[in-house]
Backbone as a printed PyTorch tensor [residue, N CA C, xyz], in Angstrom:
tensor([[[145.0340,  89.5540, 106.2360],
         [144.4960,  89.2040, 107.5370],
         [143.2430,  90.0270, 107.8670]],

        [[143.2470,  91.3340, 107.5050],
         [142.0880,  92.1870, 107.7700],
         [140.8750,  91.7320, 106.9670]],

        [[141.1110,  91.2590, 105.7430],
         [139.9910,  90.7990, 104.9190],
         [139.3070,  89.5950, 105.5620]],

        [[140.0900,  88.7310, 106.1510],
         [139.5320,  87.5490, 106.8020],
         [138.6640,  87.9690, 107.9950]],

        [[139.1170,  88.9600, 108.7740],
         [138.3360,  89.4370, 109.9170],
         [137.0300,  90.0840, 109.4530]],

        [[137.0830,  90.8370, 108.3570],
         [135.8700,  91.4320, 107.8080],
         [134.8770,  90.3440, 107.4050]],

        [[135.3910,  89.3190, 106.7480],
         [134.5390,  88.2120, 106.3150],
         [133.8800,  87.5330, 107.5160]],

        [[134.6630,  87.1790, 108.5210],
         [134.1210,  86.5220, 109.7130],
         [133.1660,  87.4460, 110.4750]],

        [[133.4720,  88.7190, 110.4840],
         [132.5840,  89.6820, 111.1360],
         [131.2320,  89.7660, 110.4430]],

        [[131.2400,  89.8060, 109.1100],
         [129.9790,  89.8620, 108.3600],
         [129.1690,  88.5760, 108.5220]],

        [[129.8380,  87.4390, 108.4900],
         [129.1380,  86.1670, 108.6800],
         [128.5340,  86.1030, 110.0810]],

        [[129.2700,  86.5640, 111.0780],
         [128.7680,  86.5750, 112.4520],
         [127.5540,  87.4880, 112.5820]],

        [[127.5950,  88.6580, 111.9560],
         [126.4510,  89.5740, 111.9960],
         [125.2210,  88.9570, 111.3360]],

        [[125.4190,  88.2710, 110.2300],
         [124.2900,  87.6250, 109.5570],
         [123.6840,  86.5250, 110.4280]],

        [[124.5280,  85.7280, 111.0480],
         [124.0310,  84.6790, 111.9400],
         [123.3040,  85.2720, 113.1440]],

        [[123.8590,  86.3270, 113.6950],
         [123.2290,  86.9950, 114.8260],
         [121.8570,  87.5470, 114.4400]],

        [[121.7640,  88.1300, 113.2610],
         [120.4900,  88.6470, 112.7620],
         [119.4550,  87.5240, 112.6510]],

        [[119.8410,  86.3940, 112.0760],
         [118.9160,  85.2680, 111.9330],
         [118.4770,  84.7210, 113.2910]],

        [[119.4030,  84.6370, 114.2260],
         [119.0620,  84.1610, 115.5640],
         [118.0950,  85.1090, 116.2670]],

        [[118.3310,  86.4110, 116.1350],
         [117.4340,  87.3900, 116.7580],
         [116.0440,  87.3600, 116.1310]],

        [[115.9820,  87.1770, 114.8150],
         [114.6830,  87.1000, 114.1390],
         [113.8800,  85.9010, 114.6440]],

        [[114.5310,  84.7530, 114.7420],
         [113.8040,  83.5670, 115.2050],
         [113.4820,  83.6610, 116.6960]],

        [[114.3650,  84.2410, 117.4790],
         [114.1070,  84.3840, 118.9170],
         [112.9570,  85.3570, 119.1730]],

        [[112.8250,  86.3900, 118.3450],
         [111.7510,  87.3660, 118.5550],
         [110.3820,  86.7230, 118.3850]],

        [[110.2860,  85.7350, 117.5050],
         [109.0140,  85.0380, 117.2960],
         [108.5810,  84.3200, 118.5750]],

        [[109.5200,  83.6620, 119.2490],
         [109.2040,  82.9420, 120.4800],
         [109.1350,  83.8780, 121.6890]],

        [[109.8550,  84.9830, 121.6490],
         [109.8090,  85.9460, 122.7480],
         [108.4420,  86.6200, 122.8380]],

        [[107.7120,  86.6360, 121.7310],
         [106.3650,  87.2100, 121.7480],
         [105.4780,  86.4890, 122.7560]],

        [[105.6640,  85.1770, 122.8930],
         [104.8540,  84.4140, 123.8450],
         [105.1300,  84.8270, 125.2860]],

        [[106.3560,  85.2650, 125.5680],
         [106.7200,  85.6720, 126.9240],
         [106.2750,  87.0930, 127.2430]],

        [[106.5470,  88.0260, 126.3330],
         [106.3270,  89.4420, 126.6210],
         [105.1430,  90.0510, 125.8890]],

        [[104.5160,  89.3040, 124.9930],
         [103.4080,  89.8510, 124.2250],
         [102.0920,  89.7960, 124.9780]],

        [[101.1350,  90.5680, 124.5140],
         [ 99.7880,  90.5840, 125.0790],
         [ 98.8830,  89.7860, 124.1520]],

        [[ 98.1000,  88.8730, 124.7070],
         [ 97.1950,  88.0450, 123.9130],
         [ 95.8120,  88.6770, 123.8930]],

        [[ 95.2730,  88.8430, 122.6810],
         [ 93.9160,  89.3600, 122.5200],
         [ 93.1100,  88.3420, 121.7210]],

        [[ 91.7860,  88.4060, 121.8310],
         [ 90.8980,  87.4940, 121.1140],
         [ 90.0110,  88.3050, 120.1840]],

        [[ 89.9070,  87.8450, 118.9240],
         [ 89.0840,  88.5000, 117.9140],
         [ 88.0900,  87.5010, 117.3420]],

        [[ 86.9590,  87.9940, 116.8620],
         [ 85.9650,  87.1610, 116.1820],
         [ 86.3150,  87.0970, 114.6980]],

        [[ 86.0750,  85.9220, 114.1020],
         [ 86.3510,  85.7500, 112.6840],
         [ 85.4340,  84.6860, 112.1020]],

        [[ 85.2840,  84.7150, 110.7940],
         [ 84.5460,  83.6810, 110.0690],
         [ 85.5270,  83.0090, 109.1130]],

        [[ 85.8200,  81.7120, 109.2990],
         [ 86.8060,  81.0530, 108.4500],
         [ 86.2370,  80.5820, 107.1120]],

        [[ 87.0920,  80.5520, 106.1100],
         [ 86.8010,  79.9900, 104.8000],
         [ 87.9350,  79.0200, 104.5200]],

        [[ 87.6450,  77.8510, 103.9660],
         [ 88.6720,  76.8170, 103.8280],
         [ 89.1240,  76.6220, 102.3830]],

        [[ 90.1910,  77.2520, 101.9690],
         [ 90.7800,  76.9220, 100.6720],
         [ 91.8910,  75.8790, 100.8330]],

        [[ 92.4400,  75.4350,  99.7220],
         [ 93.5430,  74.4710,  99.7440],
         [ 94.6050,  74.9560,  98.7840]],

        [[ 95.8520,  74.8390,  99.1950],
         [ 96.9930,  75.2240,  98.3790],
         [ 97.7920,  73.9590,  98.0770]],

        [[ 98.0410,  73.6430,  96.8010],
         [ 98.7480,  72.3940,  96.4880],
         [100.1800,  72.3500,  97.0240]],

        [[100.7810,  73.4950,  97.2720],
         [102.1650,  73.5250,  97.7510],
         [102.2640,  73.5690,  99.2710]],

        [[101.3130,  74.2350,  99.9240],
         [101.3910,  74.4170, 101.3740],
         [100.3810,  73.5880, 102.1510]],

        [[ 99.4040,  72.9930, 101.4820],
         [ 98.4120,  72.1830, 102.1750],
         [ 97.1810,  72.9820, 102.5610]],

        [[ 96.4900,  72.5050, 103.5830],
         [ 95.2500,  73.1420, 104.0310],
         [ 95.5440,  74.3830, 104.8610]],

        [[ 94.7550,  75.4020, 104.6370],
         [ 94.8210,  76.5930, 105.4700],
         [ 93.4330,  77.1980, 105.5510]],

        [[ 93.2250,  78.0180, 106.5360],
         [ 91.9540,  78.6940, 106.7300],
         [ 92.1680,  80.1690, 106.4520]],

        [[ 91.3270,  80.7410, 105.6050],
         [ 91.3410,  82.1810, 105.3860],
         [ 90.4190,  82.7960, 106.4300]],

        [[ 90.9490,  83.7480, 107.1740],
         [ 90.1990,  84.3410, 108.2780],
         [ 89.6850,  85.7240, 107.8880]],

        [[ 88.4090,  85.9420, 108.1030],
         [ 87.7490,  87.2060, 107.7900],
         [ 87.3840,  87.8800, 109.1100]],

        [[ 88.2240,  88.8230, 109.5480],
         [ 88.0310,  89.4820, 110.8440],
         [ 86.9870,  90.5920, 110.7410]],

        [[ 86.1260,  90.6810, 111.7280],
         [ 85.1060,  91.7300, 111.7580],
         [ 85.7430,  93.1120, 111.8810]],

        [[ 86.8810,  93.2200, 112.5630],
         [ 87.5110,  94.5310, 112.7680],
         [ 88.1390,  95.0780, 111.4900]],

        [[ 88.2400,  94.2480, 110.4370],
         [ 88.8120,  94.7210, 109.1740],
         [ 87.8010,  95.4980, 108.3380]],

        [[ 86.5240,  95.4090, 108.6700],
         [ 85.4800,  96.1860, 108.0000],
         [ 85.0830,  97.3250, 108.9300]],

        [[ 85.4460,  98.5270, 108.5480],
         [ 85.2850,  99.6780, 109.4400],
         [ 84.1340, 100.5590, 108.9600]],

        [[ 83.1130, 100.7530, 109.7870],
         [ 82.0280, 101.6570, 109.4040],
         [ 82.5130, 103.1070, 109.4000]],

        [[ 81.8440, 103.9130, 108.6110],
         [ 82.2650, 105.3050, 108.4240],
         [ 82.3390, 106.0970, 109.7290]],

        [[ 81.4570, 105.8120, 110.6920],
         [ 81.4560, 106.5800, 111.9470],
         [ 82.6770, 106.2860, 112.8180]],

        [[ 83.3720, 105.1810, 112.5730],
         [ 84.5800, 104.8590, 113.3420],
         [ 85.8570, 105.1840, 112.5730]],

        [[ 85.7170, 105.7120, 111.3780],
         [ 86.8530, 106.0470, 110.5110],
         [ 87.2500, 107.4950, 110.7700]],

        [[ 88.3750, 107.7110, 111.4470],
         [ 88.8050, 109.0590, 111.8130],
         [ 89.9330, 109.5600, 110.9210]],

        [[ 89.8450, 109.2830, 109.6390],
         [ 90.8620, 109.6980, 108.6750],
         [ 90.2540, 110.7960, 107.8180]],

        [[ 90.9520, 111.9290, 107.7430],
         [ 90.4230, 113.0840, 107.0190],
         [ 90.6480, 112.9940, 105.5100]],

        [[ 91.8760, 112.6860, 105.0950],
         [ 92.2130, 112.6960, 103.6730],
         [ 92.1130, 111.2870, 103.0820]],

        [[ 91.9100, 111.1890, 101.7640],
         [ 91.8420, 109.8640, 101.1240],
         [ 93.1890, 109.1390, 101.2200]],

        [[ 93.1270, 107.8270, 101.3590],
         [ 94.3380, 107.0200, 101.4880],
         [ 94.5780, 106.2050, 100.2290]],

        [[ 95.8290, 105.8670,  99.9960],
         [ 96.1980, 104.9480,  98.9280],
         [ 96.2620, 103.5410,  99.4940]],

        [[ 96.0330, 102.5700,  98.6520],
         [ 96.0930, 101.1610,  99.0700],
         [ 97.4640, 100.8570,  99.6730]],

        [[ 97.4620, 100.2000, 100.8240],
         [ 98.7080,  99.8190, 101.4800],
         [ 99.1850, 100.7900, 102.5470]],

        [[ 98.5410, 101.9530, 102.6600],
         [ 98.9510, 102.9080, 103.6980],
         [ 98.5540, 102.3820, 105.0730]],

        [[ 99.3490, 102.7420, 106.0690],
         [ 99.1630, 102.2290, 107.4280],
         [ 97.9750, 102.9030, 108.1140]],

        [[ 97.1590, 102.0650, 108.7620],
         [ 96.0140, 102.5170, 109.5480],
         [ 96.1020, 101.8230, 110.9040]],

        [[ 95.9100, 102.5830, 111.9750],
         [ 95.9720, 102.0290, 113.3290],
         [ 94.5540, 101.8110, 113.8520]],

        [[ 94.3050, 100.6060, 114.3310],
         [ 92.9930, 100.2490, 114.8590],
         [ 93.0520, 100.2390, 116.3780]],

        [[ 92.2060, 101.0300, 117.0010],
         [ 92.0930, 101.0340, 118.4580],
         [ 91.0240, 100.0150, 118.8280]],

        [[ 91.4290,  99.0030, 119.5920],
         [ 90.5280,  97.9220, 119.9880],
         [ 90.3040,  97.9610, 121.4870]],

        [[ 89.0930,  97.5820, 121.8880],
         [ 88.7520,  97.5770, 123.3090],
         [ 88.1100,  96.2390, 123.6670]],

        [[ 88.4550,  95.7300, 124.8460],
         [ 87.9260,  94.4490, 125.3090],
         [ 86.4970,  94.6280, 125.8160]],

        [[ 85.5890,  93.7590, 125.3440],
         [ 84.2010,  93.8260, 125.8190],
         [ 84.0000,  92.8690, 126.9980]],

        [[ 82.7560,  92.7050, 127.4400],
         [ 82.4520,  91.8600, 128.6030],
         [ 82.7640,  90.3830, 128.3630]],

        [[ 82.7560,  89.9570, 127.0950],
         [ 83.0360,  88.5590, 126.7480],
         [ 84.5270,  88.3210, 126.4980]],

        [[ 85.3620,  89.3110, 126.7970],
         [ 86.8140,  89.2630, 126.6090],
         [ 87.2120,  89.1510, 125.1390]],

        [[ 86.3620,  89.6830, 124.2580],
         [ 86.6390,  89.7700, 122.8290],
         [ 86.9520,  91.2320, 122.5310]],

        [[ 87.9790,  91.4770, 121.7310],
         [ 88.3430,  92.8470, 121.3950],
         [ 87.5440,  93.3130, 120.1870]],

        [[ 86.9740,  94.5170, 120.2990],
         [ 86.1630,  95.1090, 119.2430],
         [ 86.7430,  96.4560, 118.8520]],

        [[ 86.4300,  96.8790, 117.6400],
         [ 86.9520,  98.1320, 117.1050],
         [ 86.3010,  99.3410, 117.7750]],

        [[ 87.1350, 100.2900, 118.1920],
         [ 86.6590, 101.5570, 118.7410],
         [ 86.7600, 102.6310, 117.6670]],

        [[ 87.9390, 102.7220, 117.0280],
         [ 88.1620, 103.7100, 115.9760],
         [ 89.3530, 103.3010, 115.1220]],

        [[ 89.4420, 103.9120, 113.9430],
         [ 90.5610, 103.6910, 113.0280],
         [ 91.1280, 105.0460, 112.6350]],

        [[ 92.4610, 105.1470, 112.6310],
         [ 93.1150, 106.4200, 112.3610],
         [ 94.4870, 106.1770, 111.7470]],

        [[ 95.0210, 107.2030, 111.0920],
         [ 96.3870, 107.1090, 110.5660],
         [ 97.4040, 107.5410, 111.6160]],

        [[ 96.9390, 108.0580, 112.7450],
         [ 97.8170, 108.4530, 113.8480],
         [ 97.6840, 107.4480, 114.9830]],

        [[ 98.7980, 107.1880, 115.6740],
         [ 98.7870, 106.2440, 116.7970],
         [ 97.9060, 106.8060, 117.9120]],

        [[ 96.8170, 106.1150, 118.2860],
         [ 95.9080, 106.6530, 119.3040],
         [ 96.4090, 106.3950, 120.7250]],

        [[ 95.9540, 107.2200, 121.6480],
         [ 96.2220, 106.9860, 123.0700],
         [ 95.3070, 105.8610, 123.5410]],

        [[ 95.8210, 105.0220, 124.4480],
         [ 95.0440, 103.8720, 124.9050],
         [ 94.7740, 103.9440, 126.4020]],

        [[ 93.7250, 103.2540, 126.8050],
         [ 93.4140, 103.0650, 128.2160],
         [ 93.8250, 101.6470, 128.5950]],

        [[ 93.5610, 101.2400, 129.8200],
         [ 94.0540,  99.9470, 130.3150],
         [ 93.4640,  98.7440, 129.5740]],

        [[ 92.2270,  98.8270, 129.1150],
         [ 91.5980,  97.6930, 128.4350],
         [ 91.6080,  97.8440, 126.9130]],

        [[ 92.5160,  98.6610, 126.3910],
         [ 92.6000,  98.9100, 124.9560],
         [ 93.9800,  98.5540, 124.4180]],

        [[ 94.0150,  98.1670, 123.1360],
         [ 95.2710,  97.9000, 122.4350],
         [ 95.1880,  98.5370, 121.0530]],

        [[ 96.3520,  98.7190, 120.4380],
         [ 96.4190,  99.2580, 119.0870],
         [ 96.9760,  98.1750, 118.1770]],

        [[ 96.3080,  97.9680, 117.0530],
         [ 96.7110,  96.9730, 116.0700],
         [ 96.9520,  97.6950, 114.7530]],

        [[ 98.1090,  97.4890, 114.1460],
         [ 98.3950,  98.1500, 112.8750],
         [ 97.8050,  97.3380, 111.7280]],

        [[ 97.4040,  98.0420, 110.6830],
         [ 96.8060,  97.3980, 109.5130],
         [ 97.1660,  98.2150, 108.2780]],

        [[ 96.7800,  97.6940, 107.1180],
         [ 97.0060,  98.3960, 105.8540],
         [ 95.6620,  98.6440, 105.1830]],

        [[ 95.5010,  99.8620, 104.7000],
         [ 94.2750, 100.2490, 104.0130],
         [ 94.1480,  99.4730, 102.7040]],

        [[ 92.9400,  98.9660, 102.4120],
         [ 92.6900,  98.2290, 101.1780],
         [ 91.8030,  99.0200, 100.2130]],

        [[ 90.5740,  99.3250, 100.6220],
         [ 89.6310, 100.0260,  99.7650],
         [ 88.4680, 100.5580, 100.6010]],

        [[ 87.6110, 101.3300,  99.9380],
         [ 86.3990, 101.8130, 100.6050],
         [ 85.2160, 101.6330,  99.6700]],

        [[ 84.0420, 101.5300, 100.2520],
         [ 82.8060, 101.3920,  99.4940],
         [ 81.8440, 102.4770,  99.9670]],

        [[ 81.7500, 103.5890,  99.2140],
         [ 80.8780, 104.6910,  99.6420],
         [ 79.4060, 104.2890,  99.7550]],

        [[ 78.9510, 103.3410,  98.9350],
         [ 77.5410, 102.9430,  99.0040],
         [ 77.2270, 102.2220, 100.3180]],

        [[ 78.1960, 101.4760, 100.8510],
         [ 78.0120, 100.8010, 102.1400],
         [ 78.5250, 101.6270, 103.3120]],

        [[ 79.1560, 102.7640, 103.0060],
         [ 79.7930, 103.6150, 104.0160],
         [ 80.7220, 102.7830, 104.8920]],

        [[ 81.6370, 102.0950, 104.2170],
         [ 82.5180, 101.1580, 104.8980],
         [ 83.9260, 101.2150, 104.3030]],

        [[ 84.9140, 100.9940, 105.1550],
         [ 86.3180, 100.9490, 104.7490],
         [ 86.8630,  99.5610, 105.0610]],

        [[ 87.7610,  99.0860, 104.2240],
         [ 88.3510,  97.7570, 104.4040],
         [ 89.8520,  97.9010, 104.6390]],

        [[ 90.3470,  97.2490, 105.7040],
         [ 91.7830,  97.2100, 105.9900],
         [ 92.2050,  95.7490, 106.1210]],

        [[ 93.5060,  95.5180, 106.1380],
         [ 94.0540,  94.1680, 106.2840],
         [ 95.0300,  94.1820, 107.4470]],

        [[ 94.7890,  93.3260, 108.4650],
         [ 95.6910,  93.2870, 109.6200],
         [ 96.8780,  92.3590, 109.3870]],

        [[ 96.8940,  91.6630, 108.2470],
         [ 98.0440,  90.8340, 107.8960],
         [ 98.0480,  89.4500, 108.5130]],

        [[ 96.9310,  89.0270, 109.0760],
         [ 96.8440,  87.7030, 109.7020],
         [ 95.6750,  86.9200, 109.1130]],

        [[ 95.5480,  86.9480, 107.8040],
         [ 94.3990,  86.3550, 107.1340],
         [ 94.5150,  84.8870, 106.8150]],

        [[ 95.6980,  84.2980, 106.9870],
         [ 95.8880,  82.8770, 106.6840],
         [ 96.4290,  82.1420, 107.8910]],

        [[ 95.8280,  80.9910, 108.1730],
         [ 96.2930,  80.1550, 109.2790],
         [ 96.3550,  78.7240, 108.7650]],

        [[ 97.5480,  78.1590, 108.7460],
         [ 97.7330,  76.8000, 108.2260],
         [ 97.3040,  75.7780, 109.2650]],

        [[ 96.5600,  74.7760, 108.7980],
         [ 95.9870,  73.7620, 109.6780],
         [ 96.4820,  72.3830, 109.2550]],

        [[ 96.1660,  71.3790, 110.0730],
         [ 96.5690,  70.0110, 109.7560],
         [ 95.9150,  69.5520, 108.4590]],

        [[ 96.6120,  68.6980, 107.7470],
         [ 96.1270,  68.1420, 106.4870],
         [ 94.8020,  67.4090, 106.7030]],

        [[ 93.8810,  67.6010, 105.7790],
         [ 92.5630,  66.9380, 105.7600],
         [ 91.6510,  67.3490, 106.9160]],

        [[ 91.8660,  68.5140, 107.5090],
         [ 90.9530,  69.0180, 108.5390],
         [ 90.2040,  70.2570, 108.0480]],

        [[ 90.3570,  70.5810, 106.7660],
         [ 89.7530,  71.7900, 106.2120],
         [ 88.2430,  71.8230, 106.3070]],

        [[ 87.5800,  70.6900, 106.0390],
         [ 86.1130,  70.6870, 106.0930],
         [ 85.6020,  70.9040, 107.5140]],

        [[ 86.3360,  70.4060, 108.5040],
         [ 85.9590,  70.6390, 109.9030],
         [ 85.9540,  72.1330, 110.2050]],

        [[ 86.9970,  72.8340, 109.7900],
         [ 87.0970,  74.2680, 110.0620],
         [ 86.1090,  75.0630, 109.2280]],

        [[ 85.8340,  74.5970, 108.0050],
         [ 84.9180,  75.3090, 107.1280],
         [ 83.4860,  75.2570, 107.6620]],

        [[ 83.0960,  74.1520, 108.2840],
         [ 81.7340,  73.9910, 108.7840],
         [ 81.4570,  74.8310, 110.0230]],

        [[ 82.4870,  75.2110, 110.7400],
         [ 82.3140,  76.0460, 111.9270],
         [ 82.1170,  77.4830, 111.4510]],

        [[ 81.1010,  78.1250, 111.9110],
         [ 80.8100,  79.4560, 111.3980],
         [ 81.6870,  80.5230, 112.0400]],

        [[ 81.2740,  81.0620, 113.1520],
         [ 82.0490,  82.1330, 113.7800],
         [ 83.0840,  81.5210, 114.7080]],

        [[ 84.3070,  82.0090, 114.6240],
         [ 85.4170,  81.4740, 115.4040],
         [ 86.0360,  82.5870, 116.2390]],

        [[ 86.8650,  82.1650, 117.1770],
         [ 87.6560,  83.1150, 117.9530],
         [ 89.1240,  82.8330, 117.6810]],

        [[ 89.8760,  83.8800, 117.4340],
         [ 91.2980,  83.7650, 117.1440],
         [ 92.0600,  84.4980, 118.2350]],

        [[ 93.0330,  83.8100, 118.8370],
         [ 93.9060,  84.4610, 119.8170],
         [ 95.1360,  84.9690, 119.0880]],

        [[ 95.3980,  86.2480, 119.2380],
         [ 96.5260,  86.9080, 118.5840],
         [ 97.4450,  87.4570, 119.6600]],

        [[ 98.7430,  87.2820, 119.4620],
         [ 99.7360,  87.8140, 120.3930],
         [100.3180,  89.0820, 119.7840]],

        [[100.2840,  90.1720, 120.5510],
         [100.8550,  91.4570, 120.1360],
         [102.1010,  91.7150, 120.9620]],

        [[103.2410,  91.8090, 120.3000],
         [104.5030,  92.0550, 120.9950],
         [104.6990,  93.5480, 121.2150]],

        [[105.4500,  93.9210, 122.2530],
         [105.7290,  95.3440, 122.4880],
         [106.4910,  95.9990, 121.3350]],

        [[107.1920,  95.2030, 120.5190],
         [107.9540,  95.7530, 119.3900],
         [107.1220,  95.7340, 118.1050]],

        [[105.7970,  95.6920, 118.2220],
         [104.8070,  95.8420, 117.1460],
         [104.7030,  94.6420, 116.2150]],

        [[105.2200,  93.5000, 116.5980],
         [105.0700,  92.2780, 115.8160],
         [103.8080,  91.5740, 116.3040]],

        [[103.1620,  90.8050, 115.4260],
         [101.9450,  90.0960, 115.8180],
         [101.9220,  88.7240, 115.1510]],

        [[101.2190,  87.7910, 115.8050],
         [101.0680,  86.4480, 115.2400],
         [ 99.8010,  85.8090, 115.7890]],

        [[ 99.3090,  84.8050, 115.0660],
         [ 98.1620,  84.0350, 115.5300],
         [ 98.6700,  82.9820, 116.4960]],

        [[ 98.1090,  82.9660, 117.7060],
         [ 98.4970,  81.9710, 118.7040],
         [ 97.6320,  80.7200, 118.5880]],

        [[ 96.3270,  80.9090, 118.3870],
         [ 95.4440,  79.7470, 118.2510],
         [ 94.1380,  80.1490, 117.5770]],

        [[ 93.4810,  79.1370, 117.0450],
         [ 92.1740,  79.2900, 116.4110],
         [ 91.2180,  78.3750, 117.1580]],

        [[ 90.2010,  78.9540, 117.7940],
         [ 89.2610,  78.1640, 118.6080],
         [ 87.8970,  78.1100, 117.9520]]])
């Protein structure tokens, strides 16, 4: 009898975990903060998933003067980007650090992963993890022809993020 309760308990925990994971995605729309970033789309095609747009965010290329990291990083290490809203309501990079920065009212922190650096360009590259956005079938050329785009991203208080829309 105890084995049966253990089995049902484990199955219930697994179901609860799946429900919470899916609910957290939709809860981001209620409790998350929406920010807008500039990007330049590129339109590739995947035979299994269909059309998608690869997004190249300006905040992922960090100039040396905004890089506040003292020691060299390995690929994949966490970097926190401090973003600030400008007059056009677009968020721009203020600084990048391996420590969580203090924020003001018009600032947010976005986590990213270090990719590489180019000493000749005095630039660092990070990945915010939102580089692909799947679009309707056969609309790839429309998105590819548009040069600079705005992407609305939702940042949840529990540090999850997602693309809300591509304008």
